C-alpha positions as CSV (number, residue, x, y, z in Angstrom):
1,M,95.4,96.3,113.7
2,Y,96.7,98.8,116.3
3,L,99.7,99.1,114.2
4,F,97.7,99.7,111.2
5,L,95.7,102.6,112.9
6,L,98.9,104.3,114.0
7,L,100.2,104.1,110.4
8,L,96.7,105.5,109.3
9,L,97.0,108.2,111.7
10,F,100.7,109.0,110.5
11,G,99.7,108.9,107.0
12,M,96.8,111.4,107.7
13,I,99.3,113.8,109.4
14,V,101.4,113.6,106.4
15,A,98.6,114.3,104.4
16,C,97.6,117.4,106.0
17,D,101.3,118.7,106.2
18,E,100.1,121.7,104.1
19,F,98.2,123.0,107.4
20,K,101.5,123.7,109.1
21,W,100.2,123.0,112.6
22,R,101.3,125.7,114.9
23,S,101.7,125.9,118.5
24,V,101.8,129.4,118.6
25,G,98.7,131.7,119.5
26,H,98.7,133.4,116.1
27,D,96.0,132.3,113.7
28,V,97.5,134.0,110.5
29,S,101.0,133.5,109.7
30,G,102.9,136.5,108.8
31,E,105.1,134.7,106.6
32,N,102.3,133.7,104.0
33,G,99.1,135.4,104.8
34,R,97.6,132.0,105.3
35,I,95.1,130.7,107.9
36,H,96.6,127.8,109.8
37,C,94.6,125.6,112.3
38,S,95.5,122.8,114.9
39,L,93.9,119.3,114.3
40,N,93.1,117.1,117.2
41,I,93.1,113.2,116.2
42,N,92.3,112.0,119.8
43,T,88.5,112.5,119.8
44,E,86.5,109.6,121.3
45,T,84.6,108.8,117.8
46,G,88.1,109.2,115.9
47,R,86.7,112.3,113.9
48,L,89.3,115.0,113.7
49,S,88.4,118.2,115.4
50,A,90.1,121.7,114.6
51,R,91.0,124.5,116.7
52,R,92.8,128.0,116.9
53,P,90.6,128.7,114.5
54,N,88.0,126.0,114.1
55,L,87.9,125.7,110.4
56,Q,85.6,122.6,110.4
57,N,82.8,125.0,112.2
58,Q,81.8,127.3,109.4
59,P,78.1,128.1,109.1
60,A,75.9,126.1,106.8
61,L,75.3,127.7,103.3
62,E,71.9,128.4,104.0
63,K,72.7,130.6,107.2
64,D,75.9,132.0,106.0
65,R,74.3,135.4,105.3
66,Y,78.1,136.9,105.4
67,K,79.4,134.1,103.0
68,I,82.4,133.8,105.0
69,R,83.9,130.8,102.7
70,Q,84.3,133.5,100.1
71,G,87.4,134.7,102.2
72,F,89.2,131.7,101.6
73,V,90.8,132.0,98.4
74,A,93.4,130.0,96.1
75,A,96.7,131.4,95.4
76,E,97.1,133.3,92.0
77,G,97.1,130.7,89.1
78,N,95.7,128.3,91.5
79,S,92.1,126.8,92.1
80,L,90.3,124.8,95.0
81,I,89.0,121.6,94.7
82,V,86.0,120.6,97.5
83,A,84.7,117.2,97.4
84,D,82.7,115.7,100.0
85,Y,80.8,112.4,100.6
86,G,77.0,112.3,100.2
87,Q,75.2,110.6,103.2
88,L,78.4,109.0,104.3
89,E,77.4,107.7,108.0
90,L,73.9,106.4,106.7
91,R,75.6,104.6,103.9
92,I,78.1,103.3,106.8
93,L,75.0,102.1,109.0
94,A,73.6,100.4,105.8
95,H,76.8,98.5,105.5
96,L,77.1,97.8,109.3
97,A,73.6,96.6,109.7
98,N,73.5,94.8,106.2
99,C,70.1,96.4,106.0
100,K,68.3,95.2,102.6
101,S,66.2,98.2,102.6
102,M,68.8,100.8,102.9
103,L,71.1,99.0,100.8
104,G,68.4,98.9,98.0
105,A,67.6,102.6,98.3
106,F,71.3,103.6,98.0
107,K,71.9,101.2,95.0
108,A,68.8,102.7,93.4
109,G,70.1,106.2,93.6
110,G,68.6,109.4,94.1
111,D,67.9,111.3,97.0
112,F,67.9,109.0,100.1
113,H,66.0,111.5,102.4
114,S,63.2,111.8,100.0
115,R,62.9,108.0,99.6
116,T,62.7,107.7,103.5
117,A,60.0,110.6,103.3
118,M,57.8,108.7,100.7
119,N,58.0,105.4,102.8
120,M,57.1,107.5,105.8
121,Y,53.8,109.4,104.3
122,P,51.3,107.8,102.3
123,H,50.0,111.0,100.7
124,I,53.8,111.5,99.4
125,R,53.9,107.9,98.0
126,E,50.4,108.5,96.3
127,A,51.9,111.7,94.8
128,V,55.0,110.0,93.3
129,E,53.0,107.2,92.0
130,K,50.6,109.5,90.3
131,G,53.5,111.2,88.7
132,Q,52.8,114.5,90.4
133,V,56.2,114.8,91.9
134,L,59.4,113.4,91.0
135,L,61.9,111.8,93.6
136,E,64.8,112.4,91.2
137,W,65.5,114.4,87.8
138,H,68.3,114.1,85.6
139,P,67.9,117.0,83.0
140,E,68.6,116.1,79.3
141,P,70.8,118.9,77.3
142,G,68.4,121.9,77.0
143,E,66.2,121.2,80.0
144,D,66.4,123.9,82.8
145,K,63.4,122.5,85.0
146,P,61.8,119.2,85.8
147,P,58.5,118.6,84.2
148,V,56.7,118.1,87.4
149,P,58.0,119.6,91.2
150,L,60.6,117.3,92.9
151,L,59.9,115.6,96.0
152,K,62.3,117.9,98.1
153,D,60.8,120.9,96.7
154,A,56.9,120.0,96.8
155,F,57.2,118.3,100.3
156,G,60.1,120.3,101.9
157,S,58.8,120.1,105.4
158,E,58.1,116.3,105.3
159,R,61.6,115.8,104.0
160,R,63.4,117.5,106.3
161,K,61.6,115.5,109.1
162,A,62.7,112.4,107.1
163,K,66.3,113.8,107.1
164,M,66.3,114.5,111.0
165,L,64.8,111.0,111.6
166,N,67.4,109.5,109.4
167,F,70.5,111.0,111.4
168,S,68.7,110.6,114.7
169,I,68.4,106.8,114.5
170,A,72.1,106.8,113.2
171,Y,73.1,108.9,116.2
172,G,71.1,106.9,118.7
173,K,68.7,109.7,119.7
174,T,65.6,109.0,121.9
175,T,62.0,109.4,120.7
176,I,62.0,112.1,123.5
177,G,64.7,114.0,121.9
178,L,63.0,113.8,118.3
179,S,59.5,115.1,119.6
180,R,61.5,118.0,121.0
181,D,63.1,118.5,117.8
182,W,59.9,118.0,115.6
183,K,57.7,119.8,118.2
184,V,55.2,117.2,118.4
185,S,54.1,114.7,121.1
186,V,56.2,111.7,122.1
187,K,53.4,109.4,121.1
188,E,53.5,111.0,117.3
189,A,57.5,110.8,117.5
190,K,57.4,107.1,118.7
191,E,55.0,106.1,116.2
192,T,57.1,107.8,113.2
193,V,60.3,106.0,114.5
194,E,58.2,102.7,114.6
195,R,57.4,103.3,110.8
196,W,61.1,103.6,110.1
197,Y,62.1,100.4,111.9
198,S,59.3,98.3,110.6
199,D,61.2,98.4,106.8
200,R,64.4,98.4,108.3
201,K,64.6,95.6,111.2
202,E,68.4,94.7,110.7
203,V,69.1,98.4,111.9
204,S,67.2,97.5,115.0
205,D,69.0,94.3,115.7
206,W,72.4,95.8,115.0
207,Q,72.0,98.6,117.3
208,E,70.7,96.3,120.1
209,Q,73.9,94.2,119.7
210,R,75.8,97.2,120.1
211,R,74.2,98.2,123.4
212,F,74.7,94.3,124.6
213,E,78.1,94.6,123.4
214,A,78.8,97.9,125.4
215,R,77.2,96.5,128.7
216,E,78.9,93.2,128.5
217,F,82.2,94.2,127.1
218,G,82.5,97.6,127.8
219,R,83.5,99.0,124.3
220,V,82.7,99.0,120.7
221,H,84.3,99.1,117.3
222,T,84.6,100.9,114.2
223,L,84.9,99.5,110.8
224,L,88.8,99.1,111.0
225,G,88.7,97.7,114.6
226,R,89.4,100.9,116.7
227,A,87.8,100.4,119.9
228,R,85.9,103.1,122.3
229,W,85.9,102.0,125.9
230,F,83.1,102.8,128.3
231,P,85.0,101.9,131.9
232,S,81.9,102.8,133.6
233,V,79.3,100.9,132.2
234,K,78.9,98.3,134.8
235,N,77.7,100.6,137.5
236,A,76.0,103.2,135.3
237,T,72.4,104.0,135.9
238,G,69.7,106.4,134.5
239,S,71.3,109.2,132.2
240,V,74.5,108.1,132.4
241,K,73.6,104.5,131.0
242,G,71.3,106.2,128.4
243,H,74.3,108.0,127.4
244,I,76.4,105.1,127.0
245,E,74.0,103.2,125.1
246,R,73.8,106.1,122.8
247,A,77.4,106.4,122.2
248,A,77.6,102.7,121.7
249,I,75.4,103.2,118.9
250,N,76.8,106.4,117.4
251,T,80.5,105.4,117.7
252,P,80.8,102.7,115.4
253,V,78.7,104.8,112.7
254,Q,80.7,108.2,113.1
255,G,84.0,106.5,113.8
256,S,83.8,104.2,110.5
257,A,83.1,107.2,108.7
258,A,86.1,108.9,110.1
259,D,87.8,105.8,109.1
260,V,86.9,106.2,105.6
261,A,87.7,109.7,105.6
262,M,91.1,109.1,106.9
263,C,91.9,106.2,104.3
264,A,90.7,108.7,101.5
265,M,93.0,111.3,102.7
266,L,95.8,108.6,102.6
267,E,94.8,107.6,99.0
268,I,94.9,111.3,97.9
269,S,98.2,112.1,99.9
270,K,100.0,109.1,98.0
271,N,98.7,109.5,94.6
272,A,101.7,110.1,92.2
273,R,99.8,111.7,89.5
274,L,98.3,114.5,92.2
275,K,101.7,115.1,93.1
276,E,103.0,115.5,89.8
277,L,100.2,117.8,89.0
278,G,101.1,119.9,92.1
279,W,97.9,119.5,94.2
280,K,98.0,119.2,97.8
281,L,95.5,118.5,100.6
282,L,94.6,121.8,102.6
283,L,91.7,120.8,105.0
284,Q,89.5,118.0,105.8
285,V,85.9,119.0,107.3
286,H,84.7,115.8,108.6
287,D,83.1,114.3,105.1
288,E,84.7,117.1,103.1
289,V,88.3,117.5,101.6
290,I,89.9,120.5,100.2
291,L,92.8,120.7,97.9
292,E,94.7,123.4,96.0
293,G,96.6,123.3,93.0
294,P,97.2,124.6,89.4
295,E,94.0,125.8,87.7
296,E,95.0,124.1,84.3
297,S,94.9,120.7,85.8
298,E,91.7,121.1,88.0
299,K,89.7,118.6,85.7
300,E,92.0,115.8,85.9
301,A,92.8,116.3,89.6
302,M,89.3,116.3,90.4
303,A,88.3,113.1,88.7
304,I,91.2,111.6,90.6
305,V,90.1,112.8,93.9
306,V,86.8,111.4,93.3
307,H,88.1,107.9,92.4
308,C,90.4,108.1,95.6
309,M,87.4,108.8,97.8
310,S,85.1,106.5,96.1
311,N,87.7,103.8,96.5
312,P,89.6,104.7,99.9
313,F,90.8,101.3,101.0
314,N,93.9,101.0,99.0
315,G,92.3,101.5,96.0
316,K,89.1,99.5,96.8
317,N,85.7,100.1,98.4
318,I,85.2,97.3,100.9
319,L,81.6,98.4,101.8
320,R,78.2,96.5,100.8
321,V,77.4,100.3,99.4
322,G,79.1,102.4,96.8
323,L,80.4,105.8,98.2
324,S,78.8,108.7,96.7
325,V,81.3,111.7,96.2
326,D,80.4,115.2,94.7
327,A,83.2,117.5,93.9
328,K,83.5,120.9,92.5
329,C,86.3,123.3,91.3
330,A,86.5,127.0,91.9
331,K,88.8,130.1,93.0
332,N,87.0,130.3,96.6
333,W,85.6,127.8,99.1
334,Y,82.2,129.2,98.7
335,S,81.8,128.9,95.2
336,A,83.0,125.4,95.4
337,K,80.5,124.0,97.7
């Protein structure tokens, strides 16, 4: 397993060769006018991190008042492909915990956070059942808007809370932390979390198993067997113990998502057709990959990239849940989001 992981990391570095990693202090190369960052593969969870500059730390689209990503432009005659996983860490959690409710929701499709909001709030469920709002909408040719509002638009505040709750549970956040995020009482946050777990008992059981594993053996593992060790767990108390237990829950989820992303990069980098078409991997931003290549082959290349990311384990998907991939072609990073 460790040999496999070394090969995986080596392959990832090969896939990222286009970055032209540099040890000098200048971020912009005088030779080609491109920005080059350094990538760190030695993080605790296994995710890549970037520095000098941190290209992974771009502002969220809705908060990017200066549209910084517009400054990242493909070369003349080239295009960018930006492809990212949809709700990857929650899908990983559903697989690891073998949670029937989550697996069923992902299989049904649509917006997972909207489904969570519907299950959390009776008034939203009632609105869905009465046909006053839609969980999802697939437009037919000629249709430009849904017949009734989408849940995510009609109940945006509740959906945002559901989204925050989904990821907070995946990250092992406490009810105290959640109450601060929501600006509600600890009692209300606790009741909401309990409602979430009531339909997803497998997640609660799995998380307790990870806490036990960390306490008894001082480590937890990701999907591909990579371990994170907690050498001080035996003597840990108070906040340190709480941090270790949260890390024991979060690491298998976040680390397994990193495993998936790295394997996807390997599939992309070794794909013969992508090489033949002249497409190269430029950057990975956690659940997202960016490639550059000839504009005339962007549609074919994009389909290949989506297939590679949907089947990242030597051309297969070993998870209990499908991997959702969204992809878009454009001349600059902003337009491809």
